[in-house]
N, C-alpha and C positions, 0 to 999 in steps of 0.2 A: 504494500500500500504506500503510495506516495504521501509524503508528509510536508506540508507547508505551514507557515505561520499565519494564523488569523490575527493574533495579537502577540508580537514578539518583544521580548525584553531588550532594552538597549545594551550596548556593549559593556557598560559599567556593571549592570546587574548580572549579565551573562558571564562576566569574567571574575566575579567575586567568589565563585566556588559555591558549594552546597551551603544552604542555610544551617545554622547550628543553634541548638537550644541554649538556654542560659547555663546549663550544666556543662556545655562544651561538646556534648555528643552530637554526631552527625544526624541530621533530620532524615527520617525515612522518606521514601519516594512520595511525591505529590502528583504522580501520574503526568497528565499533560500540562499541568501548571508550571509556568516558568518564572513568574515574578508577581509582585504586587504593583498595581498601577493606580495613580491618583486620578480620581474621576474629575478633578478640577483642572490641574495643570499638566497631567499626563506623565509626571515623573515616575520612573520605575525604581523599585527597591527589591532586594532579595526577599524571598519568602521567609516570613518570620511572624511572631506573635505581636504584630503591630496593626493599628487600625487607622491611623491618621498620618497624613503626609507631613514630613518635617519641614518642607519648604513653604507650603501654603495652608496647612492644617485641614486640607480636603480629605474626604474619606477614601480609603484604599479598597480596591477590589482585586480579585484574582485575574491575572492575565494568562492566556493559554497559547500553546502551540497545538492546535487541534488537527486531527487526521483528515485532511482534504484529499480529494482525487478518486475515491472509491466508495461512493455512497451506497451502492448495492452491497458491497462487502461489509460495510459498517452496519447497515440495516440488518443483515443476517446475523452479525455478531451480537447486536442488541437483542434481537428476537430470540436468540438461543440462550440468553442469559437468565439469571434468576428472576422470579416474579416479585421483585422489589426494586428499590432505587439503584441497587448495585448493577443492574443490567446496563445502566448508563455510566458505569465507572470510567470508561474511556474518555468521558467528557467532564469528569469531576476531579477536584484536587485530592485524590485518595490513592493509596497504593493499589497495585494490580491485584493483590490477594485479599482485598477488603472483604469480599463475600465470605471468606473462611474465618474471619475474626469474630470474637464474641460481640454481637451487637443485636439490636432489636429488629433489624431487617424491615424497615418501614417502606411504604410506597406501593405503587401499582394498585392503588385503590380504584374502586369502580367509577366508571363514567356512565351515569344513568340517563337514558333517553327519556326525557320528561314530557311525554305526550299529554298526560292529563293536565299538568301545570300549563303546558302550552295552550291548550284549549281554553283554560280559565283566563289566561292573559291575552288571548287573541293572537298568538304566535302561529304563523303558518309554515315557517321553516323549521329546521331542526332546533330543538331546545334540549340542552344537556345540563345535568348537575354533576360537577366533579365533587364527589362526596368523600372528603378526607377524614370523616369521623371513623373510618375503618382502620386507622393506624393504631399501633400498639397502645398508646395512651390516649387515643381518640381525638387527636388533632393533628394538623399539618406540621406542628412543631417537631414531631419526631423526625421529619426529613432533615431539617436544618441542624438539629442536634446531632444526628448520625454523622454528618460530615464534620461538624465541629469536634466531635469526640476523636475522630481520626487525627485531626490537627493537634488536639491536646496530647494524644499519645506520642505523636511525632516530636513535639516540643518538650516532652518529659514532665508535663504537669501531673500533679497527683490529686488535685482537688478540682472538681468541675462545679462551676457556679454560674449565676445569671441574675439579672433583674427581670422581673416577670409580672405580667398581668394575670397569671394563673396557669395557662396551658403550657407555657415554656417551663415553668417550675416543675410540673409533673413529668414532662419529657426529659428534662435534665436528671431528675431523681432516678427515673427508670433506666435511662441510658448509662448513668454512672454505676448503678447497681450491677447491670449486666456486664459492664466493662471492668468491674473490680476497682473502681475509683471512689474516693470520697466525694460527697456532694454537699454543698451549702448554698441554698438559694434564698433570694430576697424578694418579698412581695409587699404590696400595699396591705395595710392592716385590715381593710374592710372588703376583701374579696368574697366571692360567692363560696358558701360552705363546701359545696361539692368539689370545687377546685382546690381548696385548702386541704381537704382530706386526701385527694389524689396526689397532691404534692408531698404530703407528709408520710404516706404509707410506705414509701420505698426505703425508709430508714435513715435518710440523710438529715442534715440540719435544715430547718425551715424557719426563716426569720421574718417576722412582720415588721414593717417600717411605718411609723406614723406619717401619713402624707399620701400624695398621689404617686403614680408610677414614675413620673418625672423626678420626684424626690428620691425614690428608690434608685433610679438610674444614676443620679448625681452621687449618691452615697457609694455605689459600686465603683464609679470612676475614681473616687478618692481612695477606696480600699486597694485598688490596683497599684497605686503609687506608694502604698504604705508597706513596711516590712511584714505586716500581718497578711498581706495578699501574696506573698512570695510563693511560687509554685502553684498558683491558682490560674485556671483557664476559665475566663468569663466568656461564655459562648457568644454573647451579643455585645461584647466590648473588645477585649484584646484578641479574640478569635473571630470577630465579626466578619472579616473578609471571606473566611472559609464557611462559616455558618450560613451566610446569605446564599451561597451557591446551592445549598440544598433545595431552595425554592425553585431553581431552574427545572428540577425534575417534574414539577407540575406541568410545565410547558411541554417537556418531552413526552410525558405520559398522555396528555390530552391529544397531542398530534398523532402519536402512535395508535391510540385507541380510536381515533377518527379515521384510521386507515392511512396514516402518514399524510395528513393534510392539515392545513391551518384552519382554525375556526375563523369565522368572519368577525365575531364580536365576543369579547370576554368581559365579565363583570366581576371585579376582584375587590375584596374588602381592604381597607386601609387602616393600619395601626401605626407602625413606624413608616410604612410605605415600601419596605424592603421587598416584601413578597411580590408586589406588583412590578417593581423595577427589575427583579430577577426573572420573572416570567417573561417579560419583554426581552431580556438578554437571552434567555433560552430559545425563544422563538427566532431571534436573529441568528443564533448559532445554527439552528436546524436549517435555516435558509442557506447560510454560508456553506454548510456541509453538503448541501444538495439532498437532504433527507426529505424535504418538503418543497413544493412549488413556491417560488417567490411571488407573492401577491399581497395586496393590502389587507390589513386586519386593524380592528379598532379596539382600544382598551379603555374601559370605563372603571373609575374608582368609586367605591361605596363607603360612606361614613355615616355614623349616627349624628343626628342634629346636635346632640348634647356634647359632641366632641368632633367638630367638623372644620378644623382650621384649613385643611387642604381644599375642601369643597368651597369654603368661603373665598379663599384666594382665587380659585378657578373662576368662580362666578363674578368676582370683582375685577378680573383681568390682571391680577397681580402676579409677580414672580416670587415675592417674599411670602412665606407662610408664617403668620403671626401666632405665637403660642396662645392656648386657651386653657382654662381650668375645666377638666372633664366633668360632666354631669349626665350620665346615661346608664341605662341598664346593660348596654353592650360593653362590659368592663374589659373584655379581651381587646377591644379597639380603643380603649380610653387612654391614648397617649396624646397629651396636649401639645407636645413639641416634637412632631414626627421628624426624625433625622432625614428621611428620604423624601420629605414633602416636595421640595423644589424639583426633584427628578421625576416625581409622579406628575407634576404639572406639565413638564416637558413632554413626557410620553403621551399623556392624554391629548395634548395639543398636536403633537407630531402625527399621531395615528388617527386624528379626527374623532377622538372619543370625548369624554367629559368626566367630571367628578360631581357626584350628587350625594345628598344626605336624606335621611328619613327620621321621623320622630319615634320616640319609644313606643307609643301605641301602634304605629305602623310596623315596627319591628316585630312586636308580639303577633299582630295579625298575619304577617308574612311567615313567621314560624309555623303557625297553625295551618296556613294555606299550603305550605310545602308538605307538612305532615299529612294533611287531608287528601292531597292529590297524588303524592308519590310515595308515601310511607317513609319519608326521611325526616327524622327528628333532629333539627339543626339547633345548635346553640345560637345565642343572640347575634353573633357575627354573621351566621348564615341567614338569619332574619333580615339583617341589614342588606345583604346582597340581593336577596329575593325581593325585598321591599323596594330597593333602588331600581332593580330591573323593571318592576311594575311601573314605577314612577317615570322611568325613562321611556318606556313604551307608550305610556299615556301622553307624554310630552312630544312624541314623535322623534326622539333622539336615537332610539334603538330601532333598527329596521326589522319588523316582525317576519320578513320573508327570508332572512339570512340564518346561517348556522351560528347559534349563540351558546356559549358555555358560561354557566354561573357557578361560582365556587362556594361550597359549604366547607368551612375549615375546621369544624368541631362538632362534638356530640351534644345534643340537647340535654342529656342527663347531667351535664355539668352546670346547667343554668336553669334548674327546675323552677326556681322562684319566679322566673319571668312569665311562665305560663301555668302557674299552679291552678289546678282544677280538681273537682271531685267527681264521683260517679254520676251518670245521667239520672239515676234514681236508686233509692234504697227500698227494697220490697221484702215481704215475707216469702219464704221458699215455697210458693205455690203458683200454679198456672193462673188462678183467678187473680192473684195480686199482680201478676205480670200483665194480664189483660187490662186490669183497672188502671195501671200506670200508662196505658196507651202505647206500649212498646211492641205489641204483637202484630 
């Protein structure tokens, strides 16, 4: 197979030799990854546990030398791989033997053809729900953590950590347990009870911080610079460039499950915005590799009205995303200062998409709509995407005749309070009572 560079490290990075962990040991293979690249100024640095550019403080992301020139061979290799994200190992910053290592093997979740929901919404084209509630800890966070764990191993970290709105805390706890690492995760003190239980059950340390997620995130950034944080891999801070790449696998799977074709439209929830930006990156990589036909696609971002800084900036025609104080039932999306917000705006505008938001009552109604029509119980973030999809269709911004994919990123069992309900009726155990209740 011919190999060419899609993104190639400059000579300084290429000549610097293999990256080394703080302990001095040589870092294990990162597959096709060749460097970290600044998204603002383009400067390249060797692969390492860093997340910000030293020159301009812009965010770093993984740059690759991807296998071009033989799309059919690569497609066969992917299709013969395991039924999890490691089928895409040739496109990720992970070692070649990653599938044989102790990990939770997330991914390759179902893409549901949502014909019942389509009829309710007036969609005449294909409508699909990418249901990531089927991952090991029931959210898409298992994808990003799986990639981050491999980086943590490579850099010799012994403790896995994160700042989290809930789902990530559980994913880190489970992945660390499987990998034989210690975990210590940090959450806002007022998370949904289901997410707290799921984060605590894996045996690691779970620390509640008084304040919002943004307060938690600031605390973790301080801990990284303190001796207390030595040997700690924070998946969404110092391991963030690798962590984010796990979201690309959503793009890969959607296109493969559609028969190696791009969807026309995607509706993606926004918390930090990283998932949306990495899905776009994954789609562009598939095009560059020749695995899908190069044609236009549109990306739409979805937020809760009670935490909608990106939606507000989009509607106001602004390039700056102004932080807000979250106040919404969609706590998994309650990041008031989203790091990737400006990049989300760029992608929505470049692809001809939009960023929209919905109220808490609209979120609850959308959760019930998806459950009633397709048997999918989404958490509040899924209610946001379905609610925004309906709103965009009503506004004429989504084309109902095109192939549309809506993301559900988590399981409704984690956010039961949002849709708490009792039985339709309580009756005596007799047929007469059943008839009297009008249910027969």
